[in-house]
C-alpha positions as CSV (number, residue, x, y, z in Angstrom):
1,M,16.2,-8.5,8.4
2,Q,13.8,-6.5,10.5
3,Y,10.1,-6.5,9.9
4,I,7.4,-4.4,11.6
5,M,4.3,-6.4,12.4
6,L,1.3,-4.0,12.6
7,I,-1.5,-5.5,14.6
8,Y,-5.1,-4.5,13.5
9,G,-8.2,-5.5,15.5
10,N,-11.7,-4.3,16.5
11,E,-11.5,-1.9,19.4
12,Q,-15.3,-2.2,20.1
13,A,-15.1,-6.0,20.3
14,D,-12.2,-5.8,22.7
15,A,-13.9,-3.2,24.9
16,A,-17.1,-5.5,25.0
17,M,-15.1,-8.3,26.7
18,S,-15.8,-9.2,30.3
19,K,-13.0,-8.7,32.8
20,A,-12.2,-12.4,32.8
21,E,-12.1,-12.5,29.0
22,Q,-9.8,-9.5,28.9
23,D,-7.5,-11.1,31.5
24,A,-7.3,-14.2,29.5
25,W,-6.8,-12.4,26.2
26,M,-4.0,-10.3,27.8
27,G,-2.4,-13.5,29.2
28,E,-2.2,-14.8,25.6
29,W,-0.5,-11.6,24.5
30,F,2.0,-11.7,27.4
31,A,2.9,-15.3,26.7
32,Y,3.4,-14.5,22.9
33,T,5.6,-11.5,23.8
34,E,7.7,-13.6,26.2
35,E,8.1,-16.3,23.4
36,L,9.3,-13.7,21.0
37,R,11.8,-12.3,23.4
38,K,13.2,-15.7,24.6
39,A,13.7,-16.6,20.9
40,G,15.6,-13.3,20.3
41,I,13.0,-12.4,17.6
42,S,11.5,-9.3,19.1
43,S,13.5,-6.1,19.7
44,A,10.5,-3.8,20.4
45,G,6.7,-3.9,20.6
46,D,3.9,-2.1,22.4
47,P,0.1,-1.8,22.4
48,L,-1.4,1.6,21.4
49,H,-4.1,3.6,23.1
50,P,-7.5,3.5,21.4
51,T,-7.9,5.5,18.1
52,S,-10.1,8.0,20.0
53,T,-6.8,9.3,21.5
54,A,-5.2,9.8,18.1
55,T,-4.2,13.1,16.5
56,T,-3.7,13.4,12.8
57,V,-1.2,16.0,11.6
58,R,-1.1,17.4,8.1
59,S,0.5,20.4,6.4
60,K,-2.0,22.2,4.2
61,D,-0.9,25.3,2.2
62,G,2.1,25.7,4.6
63,K,0.0,25.5,7.7
64,I,-0.2,22.6,10.2
65,V,-3.7,21.2,10.5
66,T,-4.5,18.7,13.3
67,T,-7.6,16.5,13.5
68,H,-8.4,14.7,16.8
69,G,-9.6,11.2,16.9
70,P,-9.4,8.5,14.2
71,F,-8.5,9.5,10.7
72,A,-10.8,6.9,9.1
73,E,-13.8,4.8,10.1
74,T,-12.7,1.2,9.5
75,K,-13.7,-2.2,10.8
76,E,-10.2,-2.8,12.2
77,Q,-7.9,-0.3,13.9
78,L,-4.2,-0.3,14.5
79,G,-3.7,-1.5,18.0
80,G,0.0,-2.2,18.3
81,Y,3.2,-3.5,16.8
82,Y,6.2,-5.6,17.2
83,V,9.5,-5.2,15.5
84,L,10.7,-8.7,14.5
85,N,14.3,-9.7,13.7
86,C,13.9,-12.6,11.2
87,K,16.1,-14.2,8.6
88,D,13.4,-13.7,5.9
89,L,9.7,-13.2,5.3
90,D,8.9,-16.8,5.8
91,E,10.2,-16.7,9.4
92,A,8.3,-13.5,9.9
93,I,5.1,-15.1,8.7
94,A,5.7,-18.1,10.9
95,W,5.9,-15.8,14.0
96,A,3.0,-13.8,12.9
97,S,0.9,-16.9,12.6
98,K,1.4,-17.5,16.3
99,C,0.2,-14.0,17.3
100,P,-3.1,-13.9,19.2
101,G,-4.2,-11.0,17.0
102,A,-4.1,-13.3,13.9
103,R,-7.3,-15.0,15.2
104,T,-9.4,-11.8,15.6
105,G,-7.9,-9.3,13.2
106,S,-5.1,-8.9,10.7
107,L,-1.4,-8.5,10.9
108,E,0.6,-6.4,8.3
109,L,4.3,-7.4,7.9
110,R,6.6,-4.8,6.3
111,P,10.3,-4.9,5.9
112,I,12.1,-2.0,7.7
113,V,14.6,-0.1,5.5
114,D,18.1,-0.4,6.9
115,F,19.9,2.7,5.5
116,S,23.3,1.4,6.7
117,Q,23.0,-1.3,4.1
118,M,22.3,1.1,1.3
119,G,24.9,2.4,-1.2
């Protein structure tokens, strides 16, 4: 089963890190990503640019309305994702618990709908 692991963290805290802290932090992420790939668990994953680069798109009264920047002010922002190939939720939780982001933010696991398996 595939799960998407959405990674939420505090952009301001990340930006406040020294260069040495950022390098060490990224080293943890690279090691985690490599572990996922070697185990055959990850099929995709990428970090996202900061929420200040986001554009929200809506249709209102038949017209497209765009808003630049983050949609909502929150303590944590979506910073990236992995697609995990796991046998079940328990395995997905086990891999999520190893993620560096679990220590500083939150991780949301959601099953991905596989339309080829439906009716």
